[in-house]
TORTI-388690 format. One record per residue (C-alpha): residue number from 1; residue in one letter; x, y, z negated; chain. Coordinates in nm, 3 decimals. Layout:
# residues N
num->NUM; residu->A; x->X; y->Y; z->Z; chaine->A
...
This chain:
# residues 159
num->1; residu->M; x->3.362; y->-5.062; z->4.161; chaine->A
num->2; residu->D; x->3.182; y->-5.253; z->3.892; chaine->A
num->3; residu->G; x->3.282; y->-5.604; z->3.980; chaine->A
num->4; residu->F; x->3.530; y->-5.877; z->3.911; chaine->A
num->5; residu->V; x->3.877; y->-5.772; z->4.029; chaine->A
num->6; residu->A; x->4.236; y->-5.885; z->3.969; chaine->A
num->7; residu->T; x->4.387; y->-6.221; z->3.882; chaine->A
num->8; residu->Y; x->4.456; y->-6.352; z->3.532; chaine->A
num->9; residu->I; x->4.609; y->-6.671; z->3.398; chaine->A
num->10; residu->N; x->4.509; y->-6.793; z->3.052; chaine->A
num->11; residu->R; x->4.612; y->-7.106; z->2.866; chaine->A
num->12; residu->L; x->4.365; y->-7.362; z->2.741; chaine->A
num->13; residu->D; x->4.386; y->-7.446; z->2.374; chaine->A
num->14; residu->A; x->4.397; y->-7.799; z->2.232; chaine->A
num->15; residu->K; x->4.015; y->-7.814; z->2.236; chaine->A
num->16; residu->G; x->3.989; y->-7.720; z->2.604; chaine->A
num->17; residu->R; x->3.882; y->-7.360; z->2.544; chaine->A
num->18; residu->V; x->4.008; y->-7.075; z->2.757; chaine->A
num->19; residu->S; x->3.972; y->-6.699; z->2.716; chaine->A
num->20; residu->V; x->3.765; y->-6.528; z->2.982; chaine->A
num->21; residu->P; x->3.957; y->-6.211; z->3.078; chaine->A
num->22; residu->A; x->3.832; y->-5.910; z->2.881; chaine->A
num->23; residu->A; x->3.767; y->-5.714; z->3.203; chaine->A
num->24; residu->F; x->3.544; y->-5.997; z->3.329; chaine->A
num->25; residu->R; x->3.359; y->-6.018; z->2.996; chaine->A
num->26; residu->A; x->3.293; y->-5.644; z->3.020; chaine->A
num->27; residu->V; x->3.132; y->-5.685; z->3.364; chaine->A
num->28; residu->L; x->2.918; y->-5.974; z->3.235; chaine->A
num->29; residu->A; x->2.809; y->-5.763; z->2.936; chaine->A
num->30; residu->R; x->2.709; y->-5.470; z->3.161; chaine->A
num->31; residu->E; x->2.499; y->-5.715; z->3.366; chaine->A
num->32; residu->G; x->2.327; y->-5.836; z->3.050; chaine->A
num->33; residu->Q; x->2.466; y->-6.188; z->3.088; chaine->A
num->34; residu->E; x->2.522; y->-6.366; z->2.757; chaine->A
num->35; residu->G; x->2.699; y->-6.671; z->2.896; chaine->A
num->36; residu->L; x->2.909; y->-6.756; z->3.196; chaine->A
num->37; residu->Y; x->2.705; y->-6.895; z->3.486; chaine->A
num->38; residu->C; x->2.924; y->-7.132; z->3.688; chaine->A
num->39; residu->Y; x->2.923; y->-7.425; z->3.930; chaine->A
num->40; residu->P; x->3.177; y->-7.612; z->4.145; chaine->A
num->41; residu->A; x->3.261; y->-7.407; z->4.454; chaine->A
num->42; residu->L; x->3.094; y->-7.545; z->4.763; chaine->A
num->43; residu->D; x->3.410; y->-7.620; z->4.962; chaine->A
num->44; residu->L; x->3.711; y->-7.549; z->4.741; chaine->A
num->45; residu->P; x->3.871; y->-7.708; z->4.432; chaine->A
num->46; residu->A; x->3.751; y->-7.418; z->4.218; chaine->A
num->47; residu->I; x->3.466; y->-7.307; z->3.996; chaine->A
num->48; residu->D; x->3.249; y->-7.015; z->4.106; chaine->A
num->49; residu->A; x->3.145; y->-6.804; z->3.809; chaine->A
num->50; residu->G; x->2.961; y->-6.484; z->3.732; chaine->A
num->51; residu->G; x->2.654; y->-6.335; z->3.582; chaine->A
num->52; residu->V; x->2.318; y->-6.192; z->3.676; chaine->A
num->53; residu->R; x->2.426; y->-6.049; z->4.013; chaine->A
num->54; residu->L; x->2.564; y->-6.388; z->4.122; chaine->A
num->55; residu->Q; x->2.240; y->-6.558; z->4.022; chaine->A
num->56; residu->E; x->2.040; y->-6.295; z->4.213; chaine->A
num->57; residu->A; x->2.260; y->-6.344; z->4.521; chaine->A
num->58; residu->I; x->2.201; y->-6.720; z->4.505; chaine->A
num->59; residu->A; x->1.825; y->-6.671; z->4.479; chaine->A
num->60; residu->D; x->1.839; y->-6.428; z->4.772; chaine->A
num->61; residu->Q; x->2.038; y->-6.677; z->4.980; chaine->A
num->62; residu->L; x->1.796; y->-6.957; z->4.901; chaine->A
num->63; residu->S; x->1.498; y->-6.739; z->4.997; chaine->A
num->64; residu->D; x->1.613; y->-6.762; z->5.360; chaine->A
num->65; residu->F; x->1.516; y->-7.133; z->5.362; chaine->A
num->66; residu->E; x->1.180; y->-7.306; z->5.348; chaine->A
num->67; residu->T; x->1.137; y->-7.415; z->4.986; chaine->A
num->68; residu->F; x->1.123; y->-7.790; z->5.048; chaine->A
num->69; residu->S; x->1.356; y->-7.805; z->5.348; chaine->A
num->70; residu->E; x->1.667; y->-8.022; z->5.345; chaine->A
num->71; residu->D; x->1.893; y->-7.715; z->5.347; chaine->A
num->72; residu->Y; x->1.709; y->-7.562; z->5.051; chaine->A
num->73; residu->E; x->1.724; y->-7.889; z->4.858; chaine->A
num->74; residu->T; x->2.096; y->-7.931; z->4.929; chaine->A
num->75; residu->L; x->2.190; y->-7.575; z->4.834; chaine->A
num->76; residu->S; x->1.969; y->-7.563; z->4.527; chaine->A
num->77; residu->T; x->2.129; y->-7.886; z->4.403; chaine->A
num->78; residu->A; x->2.475; y->-7.735; z->4.447; chaine->A
num->79; residu->F; x->2.383; y->-7.402; z->4.289; chaine->A
num->80; residu->Y; x->2.157; y->-7.523; z->4.010; chaine->A
num->81; residu->A; x->2.186; y->-7.895; z->3.933; chaine->A
num->82; residu->D; x->2.567; y->-7.883; z->3.921; chaine->A
num->83; residu->S; x->2.578; y->-7.550; z->3.735; chaine->A
num->84; residu->R; x->2.637; y->-7.477; z->3.369; chaine->A
num->85; residu->V; x->2.592; y->-7.171; z->3.153; chaine->A
num->86; residu->L; x->2.899; y->-7.171; z->2.931; chaine->A
num->87; residu->K; x->2.866; y->-6.998; z->2.596; chaine->A
num->88; residu->I; x->3.127; y->-6.731; z->2.533; chaine->A
num->89; residu->D; x->3.235; y->-6.749; z->2.169; chaine->A
num->90; residu->Q; x->3.317; y->-6.452; z->1.943; chaine->A
num->91; residu->D; x->3.681; y->-6.470; z->2.057; chaine->A
num->92; residu->G; x->3.588; y->-6.446; z->2.427; chaine->A
num->93; residu->R; x->3.653; y->-6.814; z->2.502; chaine->A
num->94; residu->V; x->3.454; y->-7.077; z->2.686; chaine->A
num->95; residu->M; x->3.485; y->-7.453; z->2.673; chaine->A
num->96; residu->L; x->3.563; y->-7.579; z->3.023; chaine->A
num->97; residu->P; x->3.364; y->-7.899; z->3.076; chaine->A
num->98; residu->E; x->3.568; y->-8.204; z->3.171; chaine->A
num->99; residu->E; x->3.387; y->-8.235; z->3.507; chaine->A
num->100; residu->F; x->3.497; y->-7.880; z->3.594; chaine->A
num->101; residu->R; x->3.854; y->-7.956; z->3.493; chaine->A
num->102; residu->E; x->3.849; y->-8.266; z->3.716; chaine->A
num->103; residu->V; x->3.713; y->-8.072; z->4.018; chaine->A
num->104; residu->T; x->3.979; y->-7.805; z->3.984; chaine->A
num->105; residu->G; x->4.274; y->-8.004; z->3.854; chaine->A
num->106; residu->I; x->4.310; y->-7.756; z->3.565; chaine->A
num->107; residu->G; x->4.548; y->-7.883; z->3.299; chaine->A
num->108; residu->D; x->4.688; y->-7.646; z->3.040; chaine->A
num->109; residu->A; x->4.610; y->-7.312; z->3.212; chaine->A
num->110; residu->A; x->4.331; y->-7.161; z->3.420; chaine->A
num->111; residu->L; x->4.362; y->-6.888; z->3.680; chaine->A
num->112; residu->F; x->4.073; y->-6.641; z->3.707; chaine->A
num->113; residu->A; x->4.052; y->-6.475; z->4.050; chaine->A
num->114; residu->G; x->3.818; y->-6.178; z->4.093; chaine->A
num->115; residu->Q; x->3.599; y->-6.166; z->4.402; chaine->A
num->116; residu->G; x->3.378; y->-5.864; z->4.337; chaine->A
num->117; residu->L; x->3.033; y->-6.015; z->4.288; chaine->A
num->118; residu->K; x->3.178; y->-6.329; z->4.130; chaine->A
num->119; residu->F; x->3.508; y->-6.482; z->4.028; chaine->A
num->120; residu->Q; x->3.665; y->-6.821; z->4.063; chaine->A
num->121; residu->I; x->3.849; y->-7.040; z->3.815; chaine->A
num->122; residu->W; x->4.141; y->-7.238; z->3.962; chaine->A
num->123; residu->E; x->4.445; y->-7.446; z->3.883; chaine->A
num->124; residu->E; x->4.725; y->-7.200; z->3.963; chaine->A
num->125; residu->S; x->4.920; y->-7.390; z->4.231; chaine->A
num->126; residu->R; x->4.598; y->-7.471; z->4.420; chaine->A
num->127; residu->F; x->4.498; y->-7.106; z->4.409; chaine->A
num->128; residu->R; x->4.839; y->-6.994; z->4.536; chaine->A
num->129; residu->E; x->4.802; y->-7.232; z->4.833; chaine->A
num->130; residu->R; x->4.453; y->-7.096; z->4.902; chaine->A
num->131; residu->Q; x->4.573; y->-6.737; z->4.866; chaine->A
num->132; residu->K; x->4.855; y->-6.797; z->5.116; chaine->A
num->133; residu->A; x->4.617; y->-6.961; z->5.367; chaine->A
num->134; residu->A; x->4.365; y->-6.677; z->5.325; chaine->A
num->135; residu->R; x->4.631; y->-6.412; z->5.392; chaine->A
num->136; residu->E; x->4.750; y->-6.596; z->5.703; chaine->A
num->137; residu->H; x->4.392; y->-6.619; z->5.827; chaine->A
num->138; residu->L; x->4.338; y->-6.248; z->5.763; chaine->A
num->139; residu->R; x->4.653; y->-6.163; z->5.956; chaine->A
num->140; residu->S; x->4.507; y->-6.346; z->6.255; chaine->A
num->141; residu->L; x->4.183; y->-6.146; z->6.221; chaine->A
num->142; residu->K; x->4.340; y->-5.808; z->6.149; chaine->A
num->143; residu->G; x->4.265; y->-5.661; z->6.490; chaine->A
num->144; residu->S; x->3.893; y->-5.732; z->6.461; chaine->A
num->145; residu->L; x->3.839; y->-5.642; z->6.093; chaine->A
num->146; residu->G; x->3.742; y->-5.283; z->6.167; chaine->A
num->147; residu->R; x->3.468; y->-5.371; z->6.414; chaine->A
num->148; residu->K; x->3.103; y->-5.381; z->6.320; chaine->A
num->149; residu->S; x->2.975; y->-5.685; z->6.500; chaine->A
num->150; residu->R; x->2.662; y->-5.754; z->6.295; chaine->A
num->151; residu->P; x->2.386; y->-5.552; z->6.133; chaine->A
num->152; residu->A; x->2.427; y->-5.444; z->5.773; chaine->A
num->153; residu->R; x->2.310; y->-5.690; z->5.509; chaine->A
num->154; residu->G; x->1.952; y->-5.633; z->5.404; chaine->A
num->155; residu->T; x->1.831; y->-5.503; z->5.742; chaine->A
num->156; residu->E; x->1.567; y->-5.684; z->5.942; chaine->A
num->157; residu->E; x->1.815; y->-5.754; z->6.220; chaine->A
num->158; residu->A; x->2.043; y->-5.936; z->5.975; chaine->A
num->159; residu->R; x->1.771; y->-6.185; z->5.878; chaine->A
């Protein structure tokens, strides 16, 4: 798998910089991404981040909506107007903007959680709460996880 996997915790320095995990930087480099594309998660106190594949997935998602529809306008604002491309310095660090730190509650450390196509940046205790809730939810769904109830992504039936 050539995606973002695992969880890492890195400390912010006095200037608000944090090291992007080396494994994540390697994925970004393979995608040809020079910076870190990120935006506040739509419904969580986290930052969604990634590279070219994330940007392509967003464009694909938006293509399902009429260009000037309310849904398109709302999503494009969330994905583009609130986004930033953070420069990764020669030491593998990015400067976390203050507005991102406020959204997440990040203080002196940031947790990077891989999600395959993208990763999220969290304050650790908030992530641990989310992780616990996600596992409980998955336990409740376990019996139905093996069923194919919808067409594969990219097929006409899925659109």
